A tleap script that builds the chain and sets N, CA, C and O, in Angstrom:
source leaprc.protein.ff14SB
mol = sequence {
  NMET GLU LEU VAL SER ASP ARG VAL GLN GLU
  ARG ILE SER LYS SER THR TYR GLY GLY PRO
  PRO LEU GLU ALA MET LYS ALA VAL LEU LEU
  GLU VAL LEU PRO VAL ASP GLU GLU ARG LYS
  LEU GLU MET GLU VAL TRP PHE ALA PHE MET
  ALA ARG SER LEU SER ASP PRO ALA LEU HIE
  GLU LEU GLY THR ARG PHE PHE HIE GLU MET
  ARG GLU GLY MET LEU GLN ILE THR GLN GLY
  LEU LYS GLU LEU GLU LEU ALA ARG PRO GLY
  LEU ASP ALA GLU LEU GLU ALA ASP ARG LEU
  MET VAL PHE ILE ASP GLY LEU ALA LEU HIE
  MET ILE LEU HIE PRO SER HIE TYR PRO LEU
  ASP TYR CYS GLU GLU MET VAL THR GLY HIE
  LEU LYS SER LEU CYS ARG THR GLN CTHR
}
set mol.1.N position { -104.533 62.529 188.930 }
set mol.1.CA position { -105.347 61.331 189.105 }
set mol.1.C position { -104.817 60.195 188.246 }
set mol.1.O position { -104.838 59.034 188.656 }
set mol.2.N position { -104.343 60.531 187.057 }
set mol.2.CA position { -103.777 59.478 186.212 }
set mol.2.C position { -102.553 58.861 186.876 }
set mol.2.O position { -102.323 57.657 186.754 }
set mol.3.N position { -101.780 59.664 187.566 }
set mol.3.CA position { -100.616 59.155 188.289 }
set mol.3.C position { -101.043 58.159 189.359 }
set mol.3.O position { -100.412 57.114 189.516 }
set mol.4.N position { -102.093 58.466 190.090 }
set mol.4.CA position { -102.604 57.556 191.118 }
set mol.4.C position { -103.034 56.245 190.473 }
set mol.4.O position { -102.675 55.169 190.951 }
set mol.5.N position { -103.795 56.330 189.399 }
set mol.5.CA position { -104.247 55.131 188.698 }
set mol.5.C position { -103.064 54.302 188.213 }
set mol.5.O position { -103.050 53.078 188.347 }
set mol.6.N position { -102.081 54.978 187.653 }
set mol.6.CA position { -100.888 54.277 187.166 }
set mol.6.C position { -100.142 53.595 188.309 }
set mol.6.O position { -99.661 52.472 188.154 }
set mol.7.N position { -100.044 54.263 189.449 }
set mol.7.CA position { -99.330 53.689 190.593 }
set mol.7.C position { -100.019 52.426 191.101 }
set mol.7.O position { -99.360 51.432 191.406 }
set mol.8.N position { -101.334 52.468 191.189 }
set mol.8.CA position { -102.083 51.295 191.660 }
set mol.8.C position { -101.911 50.153 190.675 }
set mol.8.O position { -101.626 49.024 191.074 }
set mol.9.N position { -102.083 50.438 189.389 }
set mol.9.CA position { -101.944 49.386 188.379 }
set mol.9.C position { -100.533 48.812 188.373 }
set mol.9.O position { -100.351 47.608 188.193 }
set mol.10.N position { -99.542 49.663 188.568 }
set mol.10.CA position { -98.159 49.189 188.601 }
set mol.10.C position { -97.914 48.283 189.808 }
set mol.10.O position { -97.258 47.248 189.686 }
set mol.11.N position { -98.438 48.669 190.969 }
set mol.11.CA position { -98.276 47.821 192.161 }
set mol.11.C position { -98.899 46.448 191.937 }
set mol.11.O position { -98.317 45.422 192.289 }
set mol.12.N position { -100.089 46.444 191.347 }
set mol.12.CA position { -100.779 45.173 191.114 }
set mol.12.C position { -100.013 44.324 190.107 }
set mol.12.O position { -99.836 43.123 190.313 }
set mol.13.N position { -99.560 44.940 189.024 }
set mol.13.CA position { -98.882 44.167 187.973 }
set mol.13.C position { -97.504 43.674 188.411 }
set mol.13.O position { -97.045 42.635 187.936 }
set mol.14.N position { -96.841 44.401 189.304 }
set mol.14.CA position { -95.501 44.001 189.753 }
set mol.14.C position { -95.532 42.996 190.899 }
set mol.14.O position { -94.530 42.340 191.184 }
set mol.15.N position { -96.672 42.879 191.546 }
set mol.15.CA position { -96.762 41.972 192.687 }
set mol.15.C position { -96.966 40.541 192.226 }
set mol.15.O position { -97.606 40.275 191.208 }
set mol.16.N position { -96.408 39.635 192.997 }
set mol.16.CA position { -96.656 38.220 192.755 }
set mol.16.C position { -97.532 37.728 193.901 }
set mol.16.O position { -97.176 37.831 195.075 }
set mol.17.N position { -98.649 37.209 193.534 }
set mol.17.CA position { -99.622 36.769 194.527 }
set mol.17.C position { -99.619 35.250 194.566 }
set mol.17.O position { -100.204 34.589 193.708 }
set mol.18.N position { -98.954 34.715 195.567 }
set mol.18.CA position { -98.919 33.278 195.728 }
set mol.18.C position { -99.945 32.840 196.745 }
set mol.18.O position { -100.658 33.659 197.325 }
set mol.19.N position { -100.011 31.571 196.952 }
set mol.19.CA position { -100.927 31.056 197.958 }
set mol.19.C position { -102.307 30.813 197.410 }
set mol.19.O position { -102.519 30.805 196.197 }
set mol.20.N position { -103.247 30.614 198.316 }
set mol.20.CA position { -104.624 30.334 197.909 }
set mol.20.C position { -105.215 31.484 197.085 }
set mol.20.O position { -104.904 32.648 197.336 }
set mol.21.N position { -106.059 31.166 196.111 }
set mol.21.CA position { -106.628 32.196 195.235 }
set mol.21.C position { -107.354 33.319 195.986 }
set mol.21.O position { -107.242 34.484 195.605 }
set mol.22.N position { -108.095 32.983 197.044 }
set mol.22.CA position { -108.804 34.039 197.768 }
set mol.22.C position { -107.842 35.011 198.448 }
set mol.22.O position { -108.129 36.203 198.551 }
set mol.23.N position { -106.713 34.503 198.907 }
set mol.23.CA position { -105.709 35.383 199.514 }
set mol.23.C position { -105.110 36.317 198.467 }
set mol.23.O position { -104.873 37.494 198.737 }
set mol.24.N position { -104.867 35.783 197.270 }
set mol.24.CA position { -104.347 36.621 196.184 }
set mol.24.C position { -105.363 37.687 195.788 }
set mol.24.O position { -104.997 38.840 195.562 }
set mol.25.N position { -106.629 37.308 195.705 }
set mol.25.CA position { -107.684 38.268 195.360 }
set mol.25.C position { -107.810 39.336 196.438 }
set mol.25.O position { -107.994 40.515 196.135 }
set mol.26.N position { -107.711 38.924 197.683 }
set mol.26.CA position { -107.759 39.884 198.787 }
set mol.26.C position { -106.583 40.851 198.690 }
set mol.26.O position { -106.750 42.052 198.900 }
set mol.27.N position { -105.413 40.343 198.378 }
set mol.27.CA position { -104.226 41.197 198.257 }
set mol.27.C position { -104.423 42.247 197.161 }
set mol.27.O position { -104.021 43.399 197.324 }
set mol.28.N position { -105.035 41.851 196.054 }
set mol.28.CA position { -105.307 42.808 194.976 }
set mol.28.C position { -106.269 43.884 195.470 }
set mol.28.O position { -106.050 45.068 195.217 }
set mol.29.N position { -107.324 43.490 196.166 }
set mol.29.CA position { -108.292 44.460 196.663 }
set mol.29.C position { -107.662 45.412 197.683 }
set mol.29.O position { -108.013 46.591 197.730 }
set mol.30.N position { -106.746 44.910 198.487 }
set mol.30.CA position { -106.079 45.764 199.468 }
set mol.30.C position { -105.207 46.820 198.801 }
set mol.30.O position { -104.886 47.836 199.418 }
set mol.31.N position { -104.821 46.592 197.547 }
set mol.31.CA position { -104.028 47.578 196.826 }
set mol.31.C position { -104.794 48.873 196.592 }
set mol.31.O position { -104.187 49.931 196.424 }
set mol.32.N position { -106.128 48.798 196.580 }
set mol.32.CA position { -106.925 50.004 196.319 }
set mol.32.C position { -107.572 50.556 197.588 }
set mol.32.O position { -108.316 51.535 197.526 }
set mol.33.N position { -107.302 49.950 198.715 }
set mol.33.CA position { -107.834 50.448 199.989 }
set mol.33.C position { -106.752 51.247 200.715 }
set mol.33.O position { -105.563 50.980 200.542 }
set mol.34.N position { -107.160 52.227 201.527 }
set mol.34.CA position { -106.177 53.054 202.241 }
set mol.34.C position { -105.588 52.341 203.457 }
set mol.34.O position { -105.867 52.700 204.600 }
set mol.35.N position { -104.769 51.327 203.188 }
set mol.35.CA position { -104.214 50.489 204.257 }
set mol.35.C position { -102.892 51.023 204.809 }
set mol.35.O position { -102.405 50.543 205.832 }
set mol.36.N position { -102.319 52.005 204.136 }
set mol.36.CA position { -101.103 52.649 204.620 }
set mol.36.C position { -101.145 54.109 204.181 }
set mol.36.O position { -102.074 54.528 203.491 }
set mol.37.N position { -100.146 54.873 204.579 }
set mol.37.CA position { -100.170 56.316 204.300 }
set mol.37.C position { -100.191 56.615 202.800 }
set mol.37.O position { -100.905 57.515 202.356 }
set mol.38.N position { -99.416 55.869 202.025 }
set mol.38.CA position { -99.375 56.084 200.573 }
set mol.38.C position { -100.752 55.853 199.943 }
set mol.38.O position { -101.225 56.669 199.153 }
set mol.39.N position { -101.373 54.760 200.291 }
set mol.39.CA position { -102.681 54.439 199.720 }
set mol.39.C position { -103.772 55.356 200.264 }
set mol.39.O position { -104.752 55.639 199.573 }
set mol.40.N position { -103.605 55.815 201.488 }
set mol.40.CA position { -104.566 56.775 202.046 }
set mol.40.C position { -104.536 58.067 201.229 }
set mol.40.O position { -105.586 58.612 200.888 }
set mol.41.N position { -103.345 58.550 200.919 }
set mol.41.CA position { -103.227 59.759 200.104 }
set mol.41.C position { -103.809 59.532 198.710 }
set mol.41.O position { -104.487 60.406 198.169 }
set mol.42.N position { -103.548 58.370 198.134 }
set mol.42.CA position { -104.111 58.056 196.816 }
set mol.42.C position { -105.639 58.061 196.861 }
set mol.42.O position { -106.293 58.583 195.959 }
set mol.43.N position { -106.193 57.482 197.906 }
set mol.43.CA position { -107.646 57.411 198.010 }
set mol.43.C position { -108.238 58.797 198.235 }
set mol.43.O position { -109.313 59.098 197.715 }
set mol.44.N position { -107.563 59.635 198.994 }
set mol.44.CA position { -108.045 61.000 199.187 }
set mol.44.C position { -108.044 61.760 197.863 }
set mol.44.O position { -108.973 62.516 197.580 }
set mol.45.N position { -107.012 61.565 197.057 }
set mol.45.CA position { -106.961 62.183 195.727 }
set mol.45.C position { -108.104 61.647 194.877 }
set mol.45.O position { -108.773 62.406 194.176 }
set mol.46.N position { -108.326 60.330 194.941 }
set mol.46.CA position { -109.398 59.705 194.151 }
set mol.46.C position { -110.756 60.313 194.500 }
set mol.46.O position { -111.516 60.685 193.607 }
set mol.47.N position { -111.064 60.414 195.793 }
set mol.47.CA position { -112.362 60.959 196.197 }
set mol.47.C position { -112.490 62.432 195.831 }
set mol.47.O position { -113.557 62.866 195.395 }
set mol.48.N position { -111.427 63.205 196.000 }
set mol.48.CA position { -111.468 64.624 195.626 }
set mol.48.C position { -111.664 64.763 194.120 }
set mol.48.O position { -112.427 65.611 193.656 }
set mol.49.N position { -110.969 63.925 193.370 }
set mol.49.CA position { -111.107 63.958 191.914 }
set mol.49.C position { -112.532 63.615 191.496 }
set mol.49.O position { -113.117 64.303 190.660 }
set mol.50.N position { -113.089 62.565 192.069 }
set mol.50.CA position { -114.438 62.148 191.686 }
set mol.50.C position { -115.461 63.223 192.052 }
set mol.50.O position { -116.397 63.460 191.289 }
set mol.51.N position { -115.304 63.869 193.193 }
set mol.51.CA position { -116.220 64.950 193.572 }
set mol.51.C position { -116.112 66.102 192.573 }
set mol.51.O position { -117.126 66.663 192.158 }
set mol.52.N position { -114.908 66.447 192.195 }
set mol.52.CA position { -114.693 67.528 191.221 }
set mol.52.C position { -115.241 67.164 189.851 }
set mol.52.O position { -115.723 68.033 189.125 }
set mol.53.N position { -115.172 65.886 189.490 }
set mol.53.CA position { -115.634 65.459 188.160 }
set mol.53.C position { -117.149 65.605 187.999 }
set mol.53.O position { -117.654 65.590 186.877 }
set mol.54.N position { -117.869 65.746 189.100 }
set mol.54.CA position { -119.314 65.945 189.024 }
set mol.54.C position { -119.674 67.282 188.380 }
set mol.54.O position { -120.725 67.416 187.754 }
set mol.55.N position { -118.793 68.267 188.539 }
set mol.55.CA position { -119.093 69.600 188.012 }
set mol.55.C position { -118.172 70.033 186.876 }
set mol.55.O position { -118.349 71.118 186.321 }
set mol.56.N position { -117.210 69.217 186.527 }
set mol.56.CA position { -116.265 69.555 185.465 }
set mol.56.C position { -116.364 68.510 184.363 }
set mol.56.O position { -115.886 67.389 184.531 }
set mol.57.N position { -116.985 68.865 183.226 }
set mol.57.CA position { -117.177 67.895 182.142 }
set mol.57.C position { -115.873 67.258 181.641 }
set mol.57.O position { -115.867 66.092 181.245 }
set mol.58.N position { -114.791 68.005 181.659 }
set mol.58.CA position { -113.512 67.455 181.196 }
set mol.58.C position { -113.034 66.342 182.132 }
set mol.58.O position { -112.483 65.336 181.683 }
set mol.59.N position { -113.246 66.529 183.407 }
set mol.59.CA position { -112.829 65.511 184.370 }
set mol.59.C position { -113.811 64.345 184.414 }
set mol.59.O position { -113.433 63.218 184.731 }
set mol.60.N position { -115.059 64.620 184.097 }
set mol.60.CA position { -116.075 63.566 184.116 }
set mol.60.C position { -115.701 62.420 183.176 }
set mol.60.O position { -115.842 61.251 183.536 }
set mol.61.N position { -115.232 62.743 181.993 }
set mol.61.CA position { -114.830 61.709 181.028 }
set mol.61.C position { -113.691 60.859 181.572 }
set mol.61.O position { -113.703 59.636 181.434 }
set mol.62.N position { -112.722 61.498 182.182 }
set mol.62.CA position { -111.601 60.771 182.776 }
set mol.62.C position { -112.073 59.913 183.946 }
set mol.62.O position { -111.627 58.778 184.112 }
set mol.63.N position { -112.976 60.462 184.753 }
set mol.63.CA position { -113.533 59.701 185.863 }
set mol.63.C position { -114.281 58.470 185.387 }
set mol.63.O position { -114.214 57.410 186.010 }
set mol.64.N position { -114.986 58.615 184.291 }
set mol.64.CA position { -115.702 57.472 183.711 }
set mol.64.C position { -114.721 56.403 183.265 }
set mol.64.O position { -114.972 55.212 183.448 }
set mol.65.N position { -113.613 56.818 182.684 }
set mol.65.CA position { -112.581 55.847 182.272 }
set mol.65.C position { -112.027 55.104 183.477 }
set mol.65.O position { -111.857 53.886 183.425 }
set mol.66.N position { -111.742 55.821 184.566 }
set mol.66.CA position { -111.228 55.180 185.774 }
set mol.66.C position { -112.258 54.222 186.363 }
set mol.66.O position { -111.917 53.135 186.829 }
set mol.67.N position { -113.514 54.636 186.335 }
set mol.67.CA position { -114.589 53.767 186.817 }
set mol.67.C position { -114.584 52.445 186.066 }
set mol.67.O position { -114.657 51.380 186.679 }
set mol.68.N position { -114.498 52.509 184.740 }
set mol.68.CA position { -114.529 51.285 183.937 }
set mol.68.C position { -113.289 50.425 184.161 }
set mol.68.O position { -113.371 49.197 184.141 }
set mol.69.N position { -112.154 51.057 184.373 }
set mol.69.CA position { -110.936 50.291 184.668 }
set mol.69.C position { -111.078 49.556 185.999 }
set mol.69.O position { -110.715 48.386 186.119 }
set mol.70.N position { -111.608 50.256 186.987 }
set mol.70.CA position { -111.797 49.647 188.309 }
set mol.70.C position { -112.816 48.514 188.230 }
set mol.70.O position { -112.616 47.444 188.805 }
set mol.71.N position { -113.892 48.758 187.524 }
set mol.71.CA position { -114.924 47.726 187.398 }
set mol.71.C position { -114.371 46.499 186.676 }
set mol.71.O position { -114.707 45.368 187.028 }
set mol.72.N position { -113.541 46.714 185.688 }
set mol.72.CA position { -112.939 45.587 184.976 }
set mol.72.C position { -112.098 44.746 185.935 }
set mol.72.O position { -112.109 43.518 185.855 }
set mol.73.N position { -111.375 45.395 186.832 }
set mol.73.CA position { -110.605 44.662 187.837 }
set mol.73.C position { -111.494 43.838 188.753 }
set mol.73.O position { -111.164 42.700 189.087 }
set mol.74.N position { -112.616 44.408 189.157 }
set mol.74.CA position { -113.562 43.672 189.999 }
set mol.74.C position { -114.167 42.493 189.233 }
set mol.74.O position { -114.378 41.418 189.794 }
set mol.75.N position { -114.441 42.709 187.956 }
set mol.75.CA position { -114.995 41.641 187.127 }
set mol.75.C position { -113.980 40.509 186.948 }
set mol.75.O position { -114.362 39.339 186.915 }
set mol.76.N position { -112.720 40.838 186.835 }
set mol.76.CA position { -111.693 39.798 186.742 }
set mol.76.C position { -111.700 38.926 187.998 }
set mol.76.O position { -111.502 37.713 187.919 }
set mol.77.N position { -111.928 39.544 189.146 }
set mol.77.CA position { -111.978 38.769 190.392 }
set mol.77.C position { -113.193 37.853 190.399 }
set mol.77.O position { -113.062 36.663 190.687 }
set mol.78.N position { -114.366 38.380 190.090 }
set mol.78.CA position { -115.571 37.545 190.150 }
set mol.78.C position { -115.572 36.478 189.064 }
set mol.78.O position { -116.028 35.358 189.294 }
set mol.79.N position { -115.070 36.813 187.891 }
set mol.79.CA position { -114.964 35.792 186.844 }
set mol.79.C position { -113.901 34.761 187.215 }
set mol.79.O position { -114.037 33.577 186.907 }
set mol.80.N position { -112.837 35.225 187.881 }
set mol.80.CA position { -111.804 34.304 188.336 }
set mol.80.C position { -112.350 33.273 189.306 }
set mol.80.O position { -111.968 32.103 189.259 }
set mol.81.N position { -113.241 33.705 190.183 }
set mol.81.CA position { -113.866 32.755 191.105 }
set mol.81.C position { -114.633 31.677 190.337 }
set mol.81.O position { -114.602 30.500 190.696 }
set mol.82.N position { -115.312 32.094 189.290 }
set mol.82.CA position { -116.065 31.128 188.479 }
set mol.82.C position { -115.111 30.199 187.725 }
set mol.82.O position { -115.315 28.985 187.702 }
set mol.83.N position { -114.086 30.760 187.118 }
set mol.83.CA position { -113.131 29.957 186.349 }
set mol.83.C position { -112.411 28.944 187.234 }
set mol.83.O position { -112.106 27.837 186.790 }
set mol.84.N position { -112.143 29.313 188.470 }
set mol.84.CA position { -111.467 28.415 189.410 }
set mol.84.C position { -112.444 27.471 190.107 }
set mol.84.O position { -112.053 26.671 190.956 }
set mol.85.N position { -113.715 27.577 189.736 }
set mol.85.CA position { -114.792 26.762 190.301 }
set mol.85.C position { -114.909 26.940 191.812 }
set mol.85.O position { -115.208 26.001 192.550 }
set mol.86.N position { -114.665 28.170 192.246 }
set mol.86.CA position { -114.824 28.516 193.658 }
set mol.86.C position { -116.144 29.229 193.912 }
set mol.86.O position { -116.630 29.259 195.043 }
set mol.87.N position { -116.720 29.798 192.868 }
set mol.87.CA position { -117.929 30.613 193.020 }
set mol.87.C position { -119.118 29.764 193.436 }
set mol.87.O position { -119.242 28.599 193.058 }
set mol.88.N position { -119.987 30.379 194.222 }
set mol.88.CA position { -121.213 29.678 194.604 }
set mol.88.C position { -122.045 29.440 193.341 }
set mol.88.O position { -121.936 30.198 192.377 }
set mol.89.N position { -122.865 28.406 193.340 }
set mol.89.CA position { -123.685 28.100 192.159 }
set mol.89.C position { -124.558 29.288 191.759 }
set mol.89.O position { -125.170 29.945 192.602 }
set mol.90.N position { -124.599 29.538 190.477 }
set mol.90.CA position { -125.441 30.596 189.943 }
set mol.90.C position { -124.903 32.004 190.128 }
set mol.90.O position { -125.617 32.971 189.860 }
set mol.91.N position { -123.667 32.143 190.576 }
set mol.91.CA position { -123.100 33.469 190.785 }
set mol.91.C position { -123.103 34.259 189.479 }
set mol.91.O position { -122.624 33.774 188.454 }
set mol.92.N position { -123.637 35.456 189.518 }
set mol.92.CA position { -123.655 36.376 188.381 }
set mol.92.C position { -122.416 37.260 188.496 }
set mol.92.O position { -122.387 38.189 189.303 }
set mol.93.N position { -121.399 36.974 187.695 }
set mol.93.CA position { -120.115 37.676 187.810 }
set mol.93.C position { -120.266 39.179 187.585 }
set mol.93.O position { -119.588 39.967 188.245 }
set mol.94.N position { -121.134 39.588 186.676 }
set mol.94.CA position { -121.341 41.019 186.401 }
set mol.94.C position { -121.943 41.722 187.620 }
set mol.94.O position { -121.446 42.760 188.056 }
set mol.95.N position { -123.002 41.153 188.154 }
set mol.95.CA position { -123.664 41.738 189.316 }
set mol.95.C position { -122.712 41.782 190.512 }
set mol.95.O position { -122.625 42.792 191.210 }
set mol.96.N position { -122.005 40.681 190.737 }
set mol.96.CA position { -121.109 40.623 191.886 }
set mol.96.C position { -119.904 41.545 191.716 }
set mol.96.O position { -119.355 42.021 192.709 }
set mol.97.N position { -119.485 41.804 190.482 }
set mol.97.CA position { -118.415 42.780 190.256 }
set mol.97.C position { -118.882 44.167 190.700 }
set mol.97.O position { -118.127 44.915 191.322 }
set mol.98.N position { -120.133 44.504 190.376 }
set mol.98.CA position { -120.676 45.789 190.817 }
set mol.98.C position { -120.804 45.840 192.330 }
set mol.98.O position { -120.470 46.852 192.945 }
set mol.99.N position { -121.281 44.768 192.933 }
set mol.99.CA position { -121.414 44.731 194.397 }
set mol.99.C position { -120.038 44.839 195.068 }
set mol.99.O position { -119.885 45.528 196.077 }
set mol.100.N position { -119.052 44.160 194.505 }
set mol.100.CA position { -117.697 44.209 195.057 }
set mol.100.C position { -117.136 45.624 194.960 }
set mol.100.O position { -116.486 46.106 195.888 }
set mol.101.N position { -117.388 46.280 193.842 }
set mol.101.CA position { -116.897 47.639 193.663 }
set mol.101.C position { -117.546 48.595 194.670 }
set mol.101.O position { -116.867 49.433 195.263 }
set mol.102.N position { -118.841 48.465 194.855 }
set mol.102.CA position { -119.547 49.307 195.822 }
set mol.102.C position { -119.024 49.033 197.236 }
set mol.102.O position { -118.818 49.964 198.015 }
set mol.103.N position { -118.813 47.774 197.558 }
set mol.103.CA position { -118.280 47.404 198.867 }
set mol.103.C position { -116.902 48.036 199.088 }
set mol.103.O position { -116.655 48.647 200.128 }
set mol.104.N position { -116.011 47.887 198.110 }
set mol.104.CA position { -114.645 48.410 198.242 }
set mol.104.C position { -114.657 49.936 198.323 }
set mol.104.O position { -113.963 50.518 199.156 }
set mol.105.N position { -115.448 50.586 197.458 }
set mol.105.CA position { -115.523 52.050 197.503 }
set mol.105.C position { -116.055 52.531 198.856 }
set mol.105.O position { -115.512 53.464 199.447 }
set mol.106.N position { -117.112 51.892 199.338 }
set mol.106.CA position { -117.681 52.282 200.621 }
set mol.106.C position { -116.721 52.043 201.766 }
set mol.106.O position { -116.586 52.877 202.661 }
set mol.107.N position { -116.056 50.905 201.737 }
set mol.107.CA position { -115.086 50.600 202.791 }
set mol.107.C position { -113.954 51.620 202.768 }
set mol.107.O position { -113.534 52.111 203.816 }
set mol.108.N position { -113.462 51.938 201.575 }
set mol.108.CA position { -112.377 52.923 201.457 }
set mol.108.C position { -112.798 54.270 202.030 }
set mol.108.O position { -112.035 54.903 202.760 }
set mol.109.N position { -113.990 54.703 201.707 }
set mol.109.CA position { -114.486 55.989 202.200 }
set mol.109.C position { -114.558 55.984 203.727 }
set mol.109.O position { -114.122 56.938 204.371 }
set mol.110.N position { -115.100 54.928 204.301 }
set mol.110.CA position { -115.227 54.870 205.751 }
set mol.110.C position { -113.878 54.695 206.442 }
set mol.110.O position { -113.699 55.159 207.568 }
set mol.111.N position { -112.930 54.034 205.785 }
set mol.111.CA position { -111.586 53.923 206.354 }
set mol.111.C position { -110.930 55.297 206.463 }
set mol.111.O position { -110.167 55.558 207.393 }
set mol.112.N position { -111.234 56.175 205.504 }
set mol.112.CA position { -110.675 57.529 205.538 }
set mol.112.C position { -111.429 58.406 206.537 }
set mol.112.O position { -110.818 59.137 207.316 }
set mol.113.N position { -112.746 58.328 206.508 }
set mol.113.CA position { -113.554 59.196 207.372 }
set mol.113.C position { -113.548 58.775 208.836 }
set mol.113.O position { -113.620 59.624 209.724 }
set mol.114.N position { -113.462 57.475 209.095 }
set mol.114.CA position { -113.558 56.950 210.462 }
set mol.114.C position { -112.463 55.901 210.712 }
set mol.114.O position { -112.767 54.740 210.986 }
set mol.115.N position { -111.211 56.307 210.617 }
set mol.115.CA position { -110.126 55.321 210.728 }
set mol.115.C position { -110.094 54.559 212.047 }
set mol.115.O position { -109.672 53.403 212.071 }
set mol.116.N position { -110.521 55.165 213.128 }
set mol.116.CA position { -110.475 54.455 214.403 }
set mol.116.C position { -111.498 53.317 214.452 }
set mol.116.O position { -111.316 52.348 215.189 }
set mol.117.N position { -112.547 53.433 213.683 }
set mol.117.CA position { -113.561 52.379 213.643 }
set mol.117.C position { -113.202 51.281 212.641 }
set mol.117.O position { -113.745 50.178 212.711 }
set mol.118.N position { -112.304 51.572 211.724 }
set mol.118.CA position { -111.958 50.621 210.663 }
set mol.118.C position { -110.459 50.341 210.634 }
set mol.118.O position { -109.781 50.699 209.672 }
set mol.119.N position { -109.935 49.700 211.685 }
set mol.119.CA position { -108.509 49.358 211.664 }
set mol.119.C position { -108.228 48.304 210.586 }
set mol.119.O position { -109.124 47.591 210.136 }
set mol.120.N position { -106.976 48.234 210.197 }
set mol.120.CA position { -106.576 47.377 209.083 }
set mol.120.C position { -107.006 45.926 209.264 }
set mol.120.O position { -107.556 45.335 208.335 }
set mol.121.N position { -106.774 45.345 210.421 }
set mol.121.CA position { -107.114 43.927 210.595 }
set mol.121.C position { -108.619 43.696 210.446 }
set mol.121.O position { -109.036 42.678 209.894 }
set mol.122.N position { -109.419 44.617 210.925 }
set mol.122.CA position { -110.875 44.525 210.786 }
set mol.122.C position { -111.281 44.624 209.319 }
set mol.122.O position { -112.146 43.879 208.858 }
set mol.123.N position { -110.659 45.541 208.590 }
set mol.123.CA position { -110.974 45.711 207.167 }
set mol.123.C position { -110.553 44.492 206.348 }
set mol.123.O position { -111.266 44.064 205.439 }
set mol.124.N position { -109.398 43.945 206.678 }
set mol.124.CA position { -108.960 42.729 205.989 }
set mol.124.C position { -109.960 41.593 206.232 }
set mol.124.O position { -110.271 40.822 205.324 }
set mol.125.N position { -110.448 41.506 207.452 }
set mol.125.CA position { -111.442 40.485 207.797 }
set mol.125.C position { -112.733 40.705 206.997 }
set mol.125.O position { -113.349 39.745 206.536 }
set mol.126.N position { -113.133 41.947 206.837 }
set mol.126.CA position { -114.342 42.234 206.053 }
set mol.126.C position { -114.149 41.873 204.585 }
set mol.126.O position { -115.054 41.315 203.963 }
set mol.127.N position { -112.979 42.184 204.021 }
set mol.127.CA position { -112.711 41.835 202.625 }
set mol.127.C position { -112.715 40.322 202.461 }
set mol.127.O position { -113.297 39.801 201.510 }
set mol.128.N position { -112.074 39.620 203.377 }
set mol.128.CA position { -112.073 38.158 203.334 }
set mol.128.C position { -113.501 37.623 203.406 }
set mol.128.O position { -113.874 36.731 202.645 }
set mol.129.N position { -114.285 38.163 204.309 }
set mol.129.CA position { -115.675 37.727 204.460 }
set mol.129.C position { -116.493 37.972 203.207 }
set mol.129.O position { -117.312 37.136 202.825 }
set mol.130.N position { -116.281 39.105 202.569 }
set mol.130.CA position { -117.039 39.385 201.344 }
set mol.130.C position { -116.643 38.405 200.243 }
set mol.130.O position { -117.504 37.857 199.555 }
set mol.131.N position { -115.344 38.187 200.081 }
set mol.131.CA position { -114.901 37.226 199.063 }
set mol.131.C position { -115.458 35.832 199.345 }
set mol.131.O position { -115.916 35.149 198.429 }
set mol.132.N position { -115.420 35.413 200.600 }
set mol.132.CA position { -115.951 34.087 200.943 }
set mol.132.C position { -117.444 33.996 200.679 }
set mol.132.O position { -117.954 32.923 200.353 }
set mol.133.N position { -118.153 35.120 200.818 }
set mol.133.CA position { -119.599 35.089 200.562 }
set mol.133.C position { -119.906 34.839 199.090 }
set mol.133.O position { -121.031 34.477 198.744 }
set mol.134.N position { -118.928 35.027 198.230 }
set mol.134.CA position { -119.107 34.761 196.807 }
set mol.134.C position { -118.799 33.308 196.444 }
set mol.134.O position { -119.050 32.867 195.323 }
set mol.135.N position { -118.266 32.594 197.389 }
set mol.135.CA position { -117.811 31.233 197.133 }
set mol.135.C position { -118.835 30.193 197.531 }
set mol.135.O position { -119.736 30.443 198.331 }
set mol.136.N position { -118.666 29.003 196.938 }
set mol.136.CA position { -119.614 27.921 197.202 }
set mol.136.C position { -119.496 27.343 198.596 }
set mol.136.O position { -120.469 26.808 199.128 }
set mol.137.N position { -118.326 27.443 199.193 }
set mol.137.CA position { -118.156 26.986 200.570 }
set mol.137.C position { -117.576 28.121 201.379 }
set mol.137.O position { -116.891 28.987 200.834 }
set mol.138.N position { -117.832 28.128 202.636 }
set mol.138.CA position { -117.357 29.194 203.511 }
set mol.138.C position { -116.100 28.778 204.274 }
set mol.138.O position { -115.871 29.256 205.385 }
set mol.139.N position { -115.298 27.910 203.706 }
set mol.139.CA position { -114.089 27.469 204.414 }
set mol.139.C position { -112.910 28.315 204.076 }
set mol.139.O position { -111.814 28.079 204.585 }
savepdb mol mol.pdb
quit
């Protein structure tokens, strides 16, 4: 599981995200979704690991660390929206980081369980829509 976490973090840190900020944020979120075979395998490992961590105290601590790392990434996105003055008025970056994490985790799970219902272009559209819902304008 640490290898999976390291691979995702390495992909994100090595990538250069140009263009509009929302596109860059979407690209970061797509790094943790099963959008290709490599990421699908990573996500399957992640879900298996998290299920196992429920009954294994040694893995639970590691799972908690991964949870906090992931949440920190989501918080960077929501705080980034505020810093760039893109966020809708009154946006609570902490709350929206949690909502974003739940959205991404749920989407990832359904992409694995029901891939025919969640093709890549549809999922990208959903991620874009969620990010736009955090913004002050829907353009």
